C-alpha positions in Angstrom: -145.8 -110.7 249.2 -145.0 -107.0 249.8 -148.0 -104.7 250.4 -147.4 -101.2 249.2 -149.2 -98.0 248.1 -149.5 -97.1 244.4 -147.1 -94.2 245.1 -144.5 -96.5 246.6 -144.9 -99.0 243.7 -144.5 -96.3 241.1 -141.3 -94.9 242.8 -139.9 -98.4 242.9 -140.6 -99.0 239.2 -139.1 -95.6 238.3 -135.9 -96.3 240.3 -135.6 -99.7 238.6 -135.9 -98.1 235.2 -133.2 -95.5 236.2 -130.8 -98.2 237.4 -131.3 -100.2 234.2 -131.2 -97.3 231.7 -128.6 -95.0 233.4 -126.6 -96.8 236.0 -126.1 -100.1 234.1 -124.5 -98.4 231.0 -122.3 -96.3 233.4 -121.1 -99.4 235.1 -120.3 -101.1 231.7 -118.5 -98.0 230.5 -116.4 -97.9 233.7 -115.4 -101.5 233.1 -114.5 -100.9 229.5 -112.4 -97.8 230.5 -110.5 -99.7 233.2 -110.0 -102.7 230.8 -108.3 -100.3 228.3 -105.7 -99.4 230.9 -103.8 -102.7 230.4 -102.9 -105.7 232.5 -106.1 -106.9 234.2 -104.2 -109.0 236.8 -103.0 -105.8 238.6 -105.7 -103.4 237.7 -107.6 -102.3 240.8 -109.8 -99.9 238.8 -111.0 -102.9 236.8 -111.7 -105.0 239.9 -113.6 -102.1 241.6 -115.7 -101.5 238.4 -116.6 -105.2 238.2 -117.5 -105.2 241.9 -119.7 -102.1 241.5 -121.4 -103.7 238.6 -122.1 -106.9 240.6 -123.6 -104.8 243.4 -125.8 -102.9 240.9 -127.0 -106.1 239.3 -127.8 -107.6 242.7 -129.8 -104.4 243.5 -131.7 -104.6 240.2 -132.5 -108.3 240.7 -133.8 -107.6 244.3 -135.9 -104.7 243.0 -137.4 -106.9 240.3 -138.3 -109.5 242.9 -139.9 -106.9 245.1 -141.9 -105.5 242.2 -143.0 -109.0 241.1 -144.2 -109.8 244.7 -145.8 -106.4 245.2 -149.5 -106.2 246.0 -150.9 -102.7 245.8 -153.2 -101.8 248.6 -156.5 -100.2 247.5 -156.8 -97.5 250.1 -160.5 -96.9 249.3 -161.2 -100.3 250.8 -159.3 -99.6 254.0 -161.0 -98.6 257.3 -160.0 -96.2 260.0 -161.6 -98.4 262.7 -158.3 -100.0 263.6 -154.6 -99.6 262.8 -153.5 -101.5 259.7 -151.0 -101.0 256.9 -151.4 -97.5 255.3 -152.9 -96.2 258.6 -151.7 -92.8 259.7 -151.6 -93.0 263.5 -151.5 -90.1 265.9 -150.6 -91.2 269.4 -149.3 -90.0 272.7 -146.5 -91.5 274.7 -148.2 -92.1 278.1 -144.9 -91.6 280.1 -143.5 -88.5 278.4 -146.8 -87.0 277.0 -145.0 -86.6 273.7 -147.2 -86.8 270.6 -146.1 -88.8 267.6 -147.5 -89.4 264.1 -146.5 -92.4 262.0 -147.9 -93.9 258.8 -147.4 -97.7 258.7 -146.1 -98.8 255.3 -144.3 -101.7 253.6 -140.6 -102.2 254.3 -139.7 -100.8 250.9 -141.6 -97.5 251.5 -140.3 -96.9 255.1 -138.8 -93.4 255.5 -138.5 -92.1 259.0 -137.9 -88.5 257.8 -141.4 -88.7 256.2 -142.9 -90.3 259.3 -143.3 -93.6 257.5 -142.4 -96.7 259.5 -142.2 -100.3 258.3 -145.0 -102.6 259.3 -142.2 -104.9 260.6 -141.0 -102.5 263.2 -141.8 -103.2 266.9 -143.8 -99.9 267.1 -146.0 -100.8 264.0 -146.5 -104.4 265.3 -147.6 -103.1 268.7 -150.1 -100.7 267.0 -151.7 -103.1 264.6 -155.4 -103.8 265.2 -155.6 -101.2 268.0 -158.5 -98.7 268.0 -158.8 -95.0 268.9 -158.5 -94.7 272.7 -156.6 -98.0 273.1 -153.3 -98.0 274.9 -150.7 -100.1 273.1 -147.9 -101.6 275.1 -145.0 -101.7 272.7 -141.8 -103.6 273.5 -138.7 -101.7 272.2 -135.0 -102.4 272.9 -135.1 -100.0 276.0 -138.1 -101.7 277.6 -141.8 -101.2 277.1 -143.6 -98.0 276.1 -147.3 -97.2 276.4 -148.8 -95.3 273.5 -152.4 -94.1 273.5 -154.0 -94.0 270.0 -155.4 -90.5 269.5 -156.6 -90.9 265.9 -156.4 -93.1 262.9 -156.6 -91.8 259.3 -155.6 -92.8 255.8 -152.7 -90.9 254.3 -154.1 -90.9 250.8 
């Protein structure tokens, strides 16, 4: 089961519709065009178009599975008492005094540029269930970092 926000779910459904209504016909047209060029045994364009179509179909199938397994999180029922999925966490690195803000989201919604990290990342795992004022010791590839939780809010 993949927990996600309504916004993340809507984006996923829109992307699936785009792939099915725009990209799938493009892939079929590319195959037909390459097929018209003659001998299929030595037609690299045909092979490439078939491979691109196979990748597209795999992506569509995966998205359908994700959508089928999705559980939309009702943010009105979430609490800011402790860090959980959909929490926006402001924290301070105790070693460098650097401040960071991350929102913990599902894997499909993760986008570092937007400050959204997957619940499966080491940082998110280390923050889960912590409260404001707690210091989370988070194991990362370079060792262990200590992060103080400064605030927890809901990014809704």
